[in-house]
C-alpha positions in Angstrom: -62.0 298.0 68.3 -63.7 295.4 66.8 -61.4 296.4 63.2 -58.4 295.6 65.3 -59.7 292.2 66.4 -60.8 291.2 62.7 -57.2 292.1 61.6 -55.5 290.1 63.8 -58.1 286.8 63.7 -57.4 287.7 59.9 -53.5 287.3 60.2 -54.0 284.7 62.6 -55.8 282.8 59.6 -53.5 284.1 57.1 -50.7 282.8 59.1 -52.3 278.8 59.6 -52.7 279.4 56.1 -49.8 279.8 55.0 -47.6 277.2 57.6 -50.2 274.6 56.0 -49.6 275.3 52.5 -45.6 275.7 53.4 -46.2 272.1 54.5 -48.2 270.8 52.0 -45.3 272.5 49.1 -42.5 270.5 51.2 -44.2 267.3 51.2 -45.2 267.4 47.4 -41.8 268.2 46.6 -40.6 265.3 48.6 -43.1 263.0 47.5 -42.9 263.7 43.9 -39.4 263.6 44.1 -39.3 260.1 45.5 -42.2 259.1 42.9 -39.4 260.3 39.9 -37.1 257.8 41.3 -39.0 255.0 41.7 -40.3 255.3 38.0 -36.4 255.5 37.2 -36.2 251.9 39.1 -39.6 250.5 37.7 -38.5 251.4 34.5 -35.4 249.3 34.7 -37.5 246.6 36.3 -39.7 246.4 33.3 -37.1 246.0 31.1 -35.4 243.5 33.4 -38.5 241.5 33.4 -38.9 241.7 29.4 -35.0 240.3 29.1 -36.1 237.4 32.0 -39.2 236.1 29.8 -37.7 236.3 26.2 -34.7 234.3 27.7 -37.6 232.0 29.3 -39.3 231.5 25.7 -36.1 231.0 24.1 -34.4 228.4 26.3 -38.7 226.6 26.1 -38.5 226.8 22.6 -34.4 225.3 22.8 -36.3 222.6 25.3 -38.9 222.0 22.5 -36.6 221.5 19.6 -34.5 219.0 21.8 -37.7 217.2 22.8 -38.1 216.9 18.9 -34.7 215.5 18.4 -34.8 212.7 20.8 -38.2 211.7 19.3 -37.2 211.3 16.0 -34.1 209.5 17.4 -36.4 207.1 19.6 -38.7 206.4 16.4 -35.4 205.6 14.4 -34.4 203.2 16.8 -37.6 201.4 16.9 -37.7 201.5 13.0 -33.9 199.9 13.3 -34.6 197.7 16.3 -37.4 196.6 13.9 -36.0 195.4 11.4 -34.7 191.9 10.9 -31.3 190.2 9.7 -28.9 193.0 9.5 -26.7 193.6 12.0 -27.5 197.1 13.7 -26.5 197.3 16.5 -24.0 199.9 15.8 -27.6 201.8 14.8 -28.6 201.0 17.7 -26.0 202.1 20.0 -25.6 205.3 18.2 -29.6 206.3 18.5 -29.4 205.3 22.8 -26.8 207.3 22.9 -28.5 210.5 21.3 -31.8 209.6 23.0 -30.1 209.6 26.6 -27.7 212.8 25.7 -31.0 214.7 24.5 -32.8 213.6 27.7 -29.5 215.2 29.9 -29.7 218.5 27.6 -33.2 218.9 28.1 -33.2 218.4 31.7 -30.5 221.1 31.6 -32.5 223.6 29.4 -35.4 222.9 31.7 -33.9 223.9 34.8 -32.7 226.9 33.4 -35.8 227.8 31.2 -37.3 227.7 34.8 -34.5 230.0 36.4 -35.8 232.2 34.2 -39.3 231.6 34.9 -38.7 232.4 38.3 -36.3 235.5 38.1 -38.8 236.9 35.9 -41.7 235.8 38.9 -39.4 237.3 41.4 -38.9 240.9 39.6 -42.9 240.9 38.9 -42.8 241.4 42.4 -40.6 244.0 42.8 -42.6 245.8 39.6 -46.4 245.6 41.3 -44.5 246.8 44.4 -43.4 249.8 42.5 -46.7 249.8 40.8 -48.3 250.1 44.0 -46.2 253.1 45.2 -47.0 255.2 42.5 -50.5 254.5 43.0 -50.1 255.9 46.5 -47.7 258.7 45.9 -50.1 259.9 43.0 -53.1 260.0 45.5 -51.2 261.7 48.1 -50.0 264.2 45.7 -54.0 264.7 44.9 -54.7 265.2 48.5 -52.2 267.6 49.1 -53.3 269.9 46.2 -57.2 269.7 48.1 -55.4 270.7 51.4 -54.0 273.7 50.2 -57.6 274.7 48.5 -59.6 273.4 51.8 -56.8 274.0 54.7 -57.8 271.1 56.2 -55.5 269.4 59.1 -57.2 266.4 59.1 -56.8 265.9 55.6 -52.8 267.0 55.4 -52.1 264.3 57.9 -54.4 261.6 55.9 -52.3 262.3 52.4 -48.7 262.6 54.7 -49.8 259.2 55.8 -50.7 257.8 52.4 -47.7 259.4 50.7 -45.5 257.6 53.9 -47.5 254.6 53.0 -46.3 254.7 49.2 -42.5 255.8 50.6 -42.5 252.7 52.4 -43.5 250.4 49.7 -41.1 252.0 47.7 -38.2 252.0 49.8 -38.7 248.6 50.8 -38.9 247.8 46.6 -35.3 249.5 46.4 -34.4 247.3 49.2 -35.5 243.7 47.5 -37.9 243.5 50.3 -41.3 242.3 49.3 -44.4 243.9 51.0 -46.3 242.7 47.9 -50.1 242.7 48.6 -52.0 240.5 46.1 -55.3 242.6 47.6 -53.9 245.6 46.6 -52.6 244.2 43.5 -56.0 242.7 42.2 -57.3 245.8 42.8 -54.9 248.1 40.7 -54.3 245.5 38.2 
């Protein structure tokens, strides 16, 4: 009689293990698949960040070049105004027009450069969010592995919760909804 009860008990335990392992397998597959999609999107975001940063650097360099030209024109105007005797009104007018043009161009370039910086910062928030997604999903997959070994249901639920948190962060990033956490970014950064 004890052999029968032991056999039944073993069967019940085996069935329970198989359920947990089957659940773990499904959750790992879903988590890993979503993680792969997020990694592809994050790669695209990193490329966009690089492009925005390059545009910003180019724009600020162009701004600096215009500033240098403006400074040269201002110095030339000062020299011409200091010269006595000759009628330099045409030259004075020319340099004043150049200075005004450089000021206008610099304002436009500055606005454009600041726009590229803002674009970079906005994209960086999404990049950080995808990085956090990757971290949470990696932790969840590791915890699912431990769950399969230990057969602890509480660990399964905890790992599923971590996975769900990562999926929520990832979905929000896909939809351009900022759930960015400075605290988590600082810890992971």
